[in-house]
MOPAC internal coordinates of N, CA, C and O (Angstrom, degrees):
PM7 1SCF
backbone

  N    0.0000 0     0.00 0     0.00 0    0    0    0
  C    1.4483 1     0.00 0     0.00 0    1    0    0
  C    1.5352 1   110.91 1     0.00 0    2    1    0
  O    1.2310 1   120.01 1   151.12 1    3    2    1
  N    1.3224 1   117.58 1   -28.88 1    3    2    1
  C    1.4618 1   119.79 1   179.21 1    5    3    2
  C    1.5255 1   111.38 1   -61.58 1    6    5    3
  O    1.2310 1   120.42 1   144.35 1    7    6    5
  N    1.3423 1   116.80 1   -35.65 1    7    6    5
  C    1.4640 1   119.94 1   177.86 1    9    7    6
  C    1.5243 1   110.93 1   -64.70 1   10    9    7
  O    1.2310 1   120.59 1   139.26 1   11   10    9
  N    1.3264 1   116.48 1   -40.74 1   11   10    9
  C    1.4649 1   120.33 1   178.67 1   13   11   10
  C    1.5270 1   110.32 1   -65.99 1   14   13   11
  O    1.2310 1   120.38 1   137.87 1   15   14   13
  N    1.3276 1   116.88 1   -42.13 1   15   14   13
  C    1.4621 1   120.05 1   179.50 1   17   15   14
  C    1.5329 1   110.54 1   -62.73 1   18   17   15
  O    1.2310 1   120.51 1   139.93 1   19   18   17
  N    1.3275 1   116.62 1   -40.07 1   19   18   17
  C    1.4619 1   119.95 1   178.30 1   21   19   18
  C    1.5262 1   110.61 1   -64.29 1   22   21   19
  O    1.2310 1   120.44 1   138.16 1   23   22   21
  N    1.3250 1   116.76 1   -41.84 1   23   22   21
  C    1.4640 1   120.58 1   178.98 1   25   23   22
  C    1.5295 1   110.95 1   -63.85 1   26   25   23
  O    1.2310 1   120.13 1   141.31 1   27   26   25
  N    1.3235 1   117.36 1   -38.69 1   27   26   25
  C    1.4653 1   120.96 1   178.50 1   29   27   26
  C    1.5224 1   110.05 1   -65.82 1   30   29   27
  O    1.2310 1   120.38 1   134.89 1   31   30   29
  N    1.3204 1   116.88 1   -45.11 1   31   30   29
  C    1.4692 1   120.01 1   179.62 1   33   31   30
  C    1.5258 1   111.39 1   -64.13 1   34   33   31
  O    1.2310 1   120.36 1   140.53 1   35   34   33
  N    1.3362 1   116.92 1   -39.47 1   35   34   33
  C    1.4718 1   120.29 1   176.66 1   37   35   34
  C    1.5185 1   110.37 1   -60.66 1   38   37   35
  O    1.2310 1   120.62 1   135.72 1   39   38   37
  N    1.3325 1   116.43 1   -44.28 1   39   38   37
  C    1.4569 1   120.74 1   178.19 1   41   39   38
  C    1.5243 1   110.58 1   -61.18 1   42   41   39
  O    1.2310 1   120.26 1   133.92 1   43   42   41
  N    1.3325 1   117.11 1   -46.08 1   43   42   41
  C    1.4668 1   121.51 1  -177.66 1   45   43   42
  C    1.5302 1   111.66 1   -63.98 1   46   45   43
  O    1.2310 1   120.76 1   140.13 1   47   46   45
  N    1.3208 1   116.15 1   -39.87 1   47   46   45
  C    1.4647 1   120.14 1  -178.06 1   49   47   46
  C    1.5218 1   111.91 1   -72.66 1   50   49   47
  O    1.2310 1   120.20 1   147.79 1   51   50   49
  N    1.3247 1   117.23 1   -32.21 1   51   50   49
  C    1.4629 1   120.75 1  -176.46 1   53   51   50
  C    1.5219 1   113.59 1   -96.05 1   54   53   51
  O    1.2310 1   120.31 1   176.69 1   55   54   53
  N    1.3331 1   117.02 1    -3.31 1   55   54   53
  C    1.4532 1   121.04 1  -179.46 1   57   55   54
  C    1.5299 1   109.44 1   -75.42 1   58   57   55
  O    1.2310 1   120.24 1   -39.83 1   59   58   57
  N    1.3183 1   117.14 1   140.17 1   59   58   57
  C    1.4558 1   120.87 1   179.39 1   61   59   58
  C    1.5203 1   111.80 1   -70.33 1   62   61   59
  O    1.2310 1   120.67 1   151.79 1   63   62   61
  N    1.3178 1   116.33 1   -28.21 1   63   62   61
  C    1.4637 1   120.68 1  -178.63 1   65   63   62
  C    1.5281 1   109.98 1   -93.60 1   66   65   63
  O    1.2310 1   120.79 1   -31.97 1   67   66   65
  N    1.3246 1   116.10 1   148.03 1   67   66   65
  C    1.4614 1   119.51 1  -179.46 1   69   67   66
  C    1.5207 1   111.88 1   -81.95 1   70   69   67
  O    1.2310 1   120.23 1   161.37 1   71   70   69
  N    1.3495 1   117.16 1   -18.63 1   71   70   69
  C    1.4694 1   121.51 1   178.03 1   73   71   70
  C    1.5262 1   108.32 1  -126.96 1   74   73   71
  O    1.2310 1   120.99 1   -32.70 1   75   74   73
  N    1.3154 1   115.72 1   147.30 1   75   74   73
  C    1.4667 1   119.24 1  -177.88 1   77   75   74
  C    1.5066 1   109.84 1  -150.58 1   78   77   75
  O    1.2310 1   121.21 1   -24.82 1   79   78   77
  N    1.3099 1   115.30 1   155.18 1   79   78   77
  C    1.4533 1   122.55 1   178.40 1   81   79   78
  C    1.5229 1   110.66 1   -80.73 1   82   81   79
  O    1.2310 1   121.36 1   -22.92 1   83   82   81
  N    1.3246 1   115.01 1   157.08 1   83   82   81
  C    1.4565 1   120.15 1   177.17 1   85   83   82
  C    1.5226 1   110.91 1   -58.39 1   86   85   83
  O    1.2310 1   120.24 1   139.21 1   87   86   85
  N    1.3286 1   117.14 1   -40.79 1   87   86   85
  C    1.4682 1   120.25 1  -176.82 1   89   87   86
  C    1.5310 1   111.41 1   -61.51 1   90   89   87
  O    1.2310 1   120.16 1   142.54 1   91   90   89
  N    1.3373 1   117.30 1   -37.46 1   91   90   89
  C    1.4663 1   120.09 1   177.69 1   93   91   90
  C    1.5207 1   110.71 1   -67.52 1   94   93   91
  O    1.2310 1   120.96 1   138.87 1   95   94   93
  N    1.3206 1   115.76 1   -41.13 1   95   94   93
  C    1.4537 1   120.91 1   178.75 1   97   95   94
  C    1.5259 1   110.16 1   -64.72 1   98   97   95
  O    1.2310 1   120.63 1   138.23 1   99   98   97
  N    1.3335 1   116.40 1   -41.77 1   99   98   97
  C    1.4601 1   120.62 1  -179.98 1  101   99   98
  C    1.5291 1   111.07 1   -62.99 1  102  101   99
  O    1.2310 1   120.11 1   136.91 1  103  102  101
  N    1.3416 1   117.39 1   -43.09 1  103  102  101
  C    1.4745 1   120.55 1   178.65 1  105  103  102
  C    1.5172 1   111.26 1   -60.00 1  106  105  103
  O    1.2310 1   120.47 1   137.93 1  107  106  105
  N    1.3409 1   116.72 1   -42.07 1  107  106  105
  C    1.4644 1   120.78 1  -179.44 1  109  107  106
  C    1.5223 1   111.02 1   -65.13 1  110  109  107
  O    1.2310 1   120.30 1   139.61 1  111  110  109
  N    1.3162 1   117.03 1   -40.39 1  111  110  109
  C    1.4666 1   120.77 1   179.26 1  113  111  110
  C    1.5241 1   110.11 1   -66.65 1  114  113  111
  O    1.2310 1   120.26 1   140.96 1  115  114  113
  N    1.3374 1   117.11 1   -39.04 1  115  114  113
  C    1.4682 1   120.59 1  -178.16 1  117  115  114
  C    1.5282 1   112.84 1   -68.67 1  118  117  115
  O    1.2310 1   120.02 1   160.57 1  119  118  117
  N    1.3274 1   117.57 1   -19.43 1  119  118  117
  C    1.4641 1   119.66 1   174.06 1  121  119  118
  C    1.5258 1   109.23 1   -64.28 1  122  121  119
  O    1.2310 1   121.20 1   137.24 1  123  122  121
  N    1.3301 1   115.30 1   -42.76 1  123  122  121
  C    1.4595 1   120.54 1  -179.19 1  125  123  122
  C    1.5303 1   112.45 1   -84.05 1  126  125  123
  O    1.2310 1   120.96 1   145.33 1  127  126  125
  N    1.3310 1   115.76 1   -34.67 1  127  126  125
  C    1.4703 1   121.62 1  -178.57 1  129  127  126
  C    1.5271 1   109.04 1  -128.40 1  130  129  127
  O    1.2310 1   119.90 1   -98.23 1  131  130  129
  N    1.3301 1   117.79 1    81.77 1  131  130  129
  C    1.4706 1   120.80 1  -174.90 1  133  131  130
  C    1.5243 1   114.43 1   -59.95 1  134  133  131
  O    1.2310 1   119.91 1   154.92 1  135  134  133
  N    1.3275 1   117.79 1   -25.08 1  135  134  133
  C    1.4624 1   120.56 1  -178.38 1  137  135  134
  C    1.5258 1   113.47 1   -88.58 1  138  137  135
  O    1.2310 1   120.10 1   179.05 1  139  138  137
  N    1.3250 1   117.42 1    -0.95 1  139  138  137
  C    1.4679 1   120.69 1  -178.59 1  141  139  138
  C    1.5230 1   110.02 1   -64.97 1  142  141  139
  O    1.2310 1   121.20 1   -45.23 1  143  142  141
  N    1.3107 1   115.32 1   134.77 1  143  142  141
  C    1.4634 1   120.68 1   178.34 1  145  143  142
  C    1.5261 1   108.97 1   -91.82 1  146  145  143
  O    1.2310 1   120.88 1   -29.55 1  147  146  145
  N    1.3218 1   115.93 1   150.45 1  147  146  145
  C    1.4693 1   121.17 1  -178.78 1  149  147  146
  C    1.5294 1   110.36 1   -56.05 1  150  149  147
  O    1.2310 1   120.54 1   141.49 1  151  150  149
  N    1.3044 1   116.57 1   -38.51 1  151  150  149
  C    1.4629 1   120.52 1  -179.60 1  153  151  150
  C    1.5289 1   111.35 1   -61.71 1  154  153  151
  O    1.2310 1   120.59 1   138.85 1  155  154  153
  N    1.3486 1   116.47 1   -41.15 1  155  154  153
  C    1.4660 1   120.26 1   179.60 1  157  155  154
  C    1.5289 1   111.01 1   -67.90 1  158  157  155
  O    1.2310 1   120.44 1   141.11 1  159  158  157
  N    1.3311 1   116.76 1   -38.89 1  159  158  157
  C    1.4616 1   120.71 1   177.85 1  161  159  158
  C    1.5292 1   109.30 1   -64.02 1  162  161  159
  O    1.2310 1   120.59 1   138.35 1  163  162  161
  N    1.3250 1   116.47 1   -41.65 1  163  162  161
  C    1.4712 1   121.69 1   179.13 1  165  163  162
  C    1.5255 1   110.51 1   -62.96 1  166  165  163
  O    1.2310 1   120.44 1   137.34 1  167  166  165
  N    1.3342 1   116.77 1   -42.66 1  167  166  165
  C    1.4670 1   120.46 1   178.59 1  169  167  166
  C    1.5263 1   110.88 1   -63.00 1  170  169  167
  O    1.2310 1   120.31 1   137.94 1  171  170  169
  N    1.3298 1   117.01 1   -42.06 1  171  170  169
  C    1.4629 1   120.75 1   179.19 1  173  171  170
  C    1.5297 1   110.53 1   -65.06 1  174  173  171
  O    1.2310 1   120.37 1   138.67 1  175  174  173
  N    1.3340 1   116.91 1   -41.33 1  175  174  173
  C    1.4665 1   120.75 1   178.98 1  177  175  174
  C    1.5255 1   110.51 1   -64.62 1  178  177  175
  O    1.2310 1   120.24 1   138.76 1  179  178  177
  N    1.3276 1   117.14 1   -41.24 1  179  178  177
  C    1.4587 1   121.09 1   178.31 1  181  179  178
  C    1.5242 1   110.56 1   -64.38 1  182  181  179
  O    1.2310 1   120.46 1   141.02 1  183  182  181
  N    1.3173 1   116.72 1   -38.98 1  183  182  181
  C    1.4647 1   120.66 1   177.11 1  185  183  182
  C    1.5323 1   110.35 1   -61.99 1  186  185  183
  O    1.2310 1   120.37 1   139.78 1  187  186  185
  N    1.3275 1   116.91 1   -40.22 1  187  186  185
  C    1.4632 1   120.65 1   178.47 1  189  187  186
  C    1.5264 1   111.40 1   -67.09 1  190  189  187
  O    1.2310 1   120.21 1   145.19 1  191  190  189
  N    1.3239 1   117.20 1   -34.81 1  191  190  189
  C    1.4710 1   120.62 1   175.35 1  193  191  190
  C    1.5275 1   108.93 1   -65.53 1  194  193  191
  O    1.2310 1   120.37 1   136.04 1  195  194  193
  N    1.3238 1   116.89 1   -43.96 1  195  194  193
  C    1.4650 1   121.18 1   179.50 1  197  195  194
  C    1.5311 1   111.58 1   -64.11 1  198  197  195
  O    1.2310 1   120.56 1   148.40 1  199  198  197
  N    1.3261 1   116.54 1   -31.60 1  199  198  197
  C    1.4716 1   121.61 1   177.72 1  201  199  198
  C    1.5259 1   111.18 1   -82.80 1  202  201  199
  O    1.2310 1   120.40 1   179.83 1  203  202  201
  N    1.3258 1   116.84 1    -0.17 1  203  202  201
  C    1.4624 1   124.68 1   179.65 1  205  203  202
  C    1.5358 1   113.09 1    62.45 1  206  205  203
  O    1.2310 1   120.92 1  -146.60 1  207  206  205
  N    1.3215 1   115.85 1    33.40 1  207  206  205
  C    1.4673 1   120.52 1   173.23 1  209  207  206
  C    1.5190 1   110.48 1   -96.84 1  210  209  207
  O    1.2310 1   120.65 1   148.39 1  211  210  209
  N    1.3368 1   116.36 1   -31.61 1  211  210  209
  C    1.4555 1   122.91 1   173.06 1  213  211  210
  C    1.5127 1   108.03 1  -117.01 1  214  213  211
  O    1.2310 1   120.83 1   -20.51 1  215  214  213
  N    1.3351 1   116.02 1   159.49 1  215  214  213
  C    1.4560 1   120.20 1   174.61 1  217  215  214
  C    1.5214 1   108.77 1  -131.13 1  218  217  215
  O    1.2310 1   121.38 1   -23.41 1  219  218  217
  N    1.3181 1   114.96 1   156.59 1  219  218  217
  C    1.4603 1   121.41 1   172.07 1  221  219  218
  C    1.5202 1   108.12 1   -85.98 1  222  221  219
  O    1.2310 1   120.88 1   -33.76 1  223  222  221
  N    1.3198 1   115.93 1   146.24 1  223  222  221
  C    1.4567 1   121.74 1   173.45 1  225  223  222
  C    1.5167 1   106.38 1  -133.32 1  226  225  223
  O    1.2310 1   120.64 1   -63.75 1  227  226  225
  N    1.3285 1   116.39 1   116.25 1  227  226  225
  C    1.4539 1   119.89 1  -177.70 1  229  227  226
  C    1.5202 1   110.22 1  -101.86 1  230  229  227
  O    1.2310 1   120.95 1   -49.37 1  231  230  229
  N    1.3218 1   115.78 1   130.63 1  231  230  229
  C    1.4592 1   120.77 1   176.10 1  233  231  230
  C    1.5199 1   110.27 1   -95.45 1  234  233  231
  O    1.2310 1   120.23 1  -178.78 1  235  234  233
  N    1.3081 1   117.17 1     1.22 1  235  234  233
  C    1.4562 1   121.92 1  -176.50 1  237  235  234
  C    1.5088 1   111.08 1   101.31 1  238  237  235
  O    1.2310 1   120.76 1   134.14 1  239  238  237
  N    1.3160 1   116.16 1   -45.86 1  239  238  237
  C    1.4615 1   119.27 1  -179.64 1  241  239  238
  C    1.5242 1   112.34 1  -103.24 1  242  241  239
  O    1.2310 1   120.26 1   160.31 1  243  242  241
  N    1.3163 1   117.10 1   -19.69 1  243  242  241
  C    1.4578 1   119.78 1   179.37 1  245  243  242
  C    1.5245 1   109.53 1  -146.82 1  246  245  243
  O    1.2310 1   121.20 1   -20.32 1  247  246  245
  N    1.3066 1   115.31 1   159.68 1  247  246  245
  C    1.4572 1   121.30 1   179.33 1  249  247  246
  C    1.5171 1   108.75 1  -110.65 1  250  249  247
  O    1.2310 1   121.63 1   -45.93 1  251  250  249
  N    1.3054 1   114.48 1   134.07 1  251  250  249
  C    1.4559 1   120.39 1   177.28 1  253  251  250
  C    1.5244 1   107.92 1  -119.85 1  254  253  251
  O    1.2310 1   121.15 1   -13.41 1  255  254  253
  N    1.3010 1   115.41 1   166.59 1  255  254  253
  C    1.4557 1   122.05 1   177.14 1  257  255  254
  C    1.5218 1   108.03 1  -113.16 1  258  257  255
  O    1.2310 1   121.07 1   -23.41 1  259  258  257
  N    1.3041 1   115.56 1   156.59 1  259  258  257
  C    1.4554 1   120.85 1   175.93 1  261  259  258
  C    1.5139 1   109.77 1  -150.94 1  262  261  259
  O    1.2310 1   121.10 1   -23.87 1  263  262  261
  N    1.3139 1   115.51 1   156.13 1  263  262  261
  C    1.4570 1   121.38 1   176.48 1  265  263  262
  C    1.5131 1   107.66 1   -79.72 1  266  265  263
  O    1.2310 1   120.25 1   -53.97 1  267  266  265
  N    1.3086 1   117.13 1   126.03 1  267  266  265
  C    1.4642 1   121.20 1  -176.15 1  269  267  266
  C    1.5321 1   109.86 1   -58.40 1  270  269  267
  O    1.2310 1   121.13 1   -49.47 1  271  270  269
  N    1.3289 1   115.45 1   130.53 1  271  270  269
  C    1.4543 1   121.08 1   177.95 1  273  271  270
  C    1.5147 1   114.59 1    87.34 1  274  273  271
  O    1.2310 1   119.82 1  -178.77 1  275  274  273
  N    1.3222 1   117.94 1     1.23 1  275  274  273
  C    1.4491 1   120.71 1  -178.15 1  277  275  274
  C    1.5201 1   109.71 1  -114.85 1  278  277  275
  O    1.2310 1   120.18 1   -50.92 1  279  278  277
  N    1.3013 1   117.26 1   129.08 1  279  278  277
  C    1.4619 1   120.57 1   177.61 1  281  279  278
  C    1.5166 1   111.66 1    75.97 1  282  281  279
  O    1.2310 1   120.38 1    11.84 1  283  282  281
  N    1.2951 1   116.89 1  -168.16 1  283  282  281
  C    1.4530 1   122.23 1   179.78 1  285  283  282
  C    1.5181 1   109.00 1   -88.07 1  286  285  283
  O    1.2310 1   120.75 1   -72.34 1  287  286  285
  N    1.3056 1   116.18 1   107.66 1  287  286  285
  C    1.4514 1   121.66 1  -178.77 1  289  287  286
  C    1.5147 1   109.29 1  -130.00 1  290  289  287
  O    1.2310 1   120.23 1    -4.81 1  291  290  289
  N    1.3159 1   117.17 1   175.19 1  291  290  289
  C    1.4576 1   119.42 1  -175.48 1  293  291  290
  C    1.5198 1   112.94 1   -68.89 1  294  293  291
  O    1.2310 1   119.55 1   165.36 1  295  294  293
  N    1.3316 1   118.46 1   -14.64 1  295  294  293
  C    1.4609 1   119.26 1   179.88 1  297  295  294
  C    1.5239 1   111.76 1   -89.71 1  298  297  295
  O    1.2310 1   119.54 1  -172.38 1  299  298  297
  N    1.3298 1   118.48 1     7.62 1  299  298  297
  C    1.4789 1   121.36 1   177.19 1  301  299  298
  C    1.4947 1   110.06 1  -111.48 1  302  301  299
  O    1.2310 1   120.10 1   180.00 1  303  302  301

């Protein structure tokens, strides 16, 4: 799971946008780990949220992820 978390953080840090959908994050992780299952990517992302490295951003109709401290997020 540490490899998946690292891949997610790399994607978040190198992404031009401060917020992104799970599907975009999953595609980026699958480039590096083609056998990764969506469930495992979701678990790794949730672990990063719990570690306060990523945050959830809700638009009301959908949930996005963001790198904590980057862009306009609820902690600013």
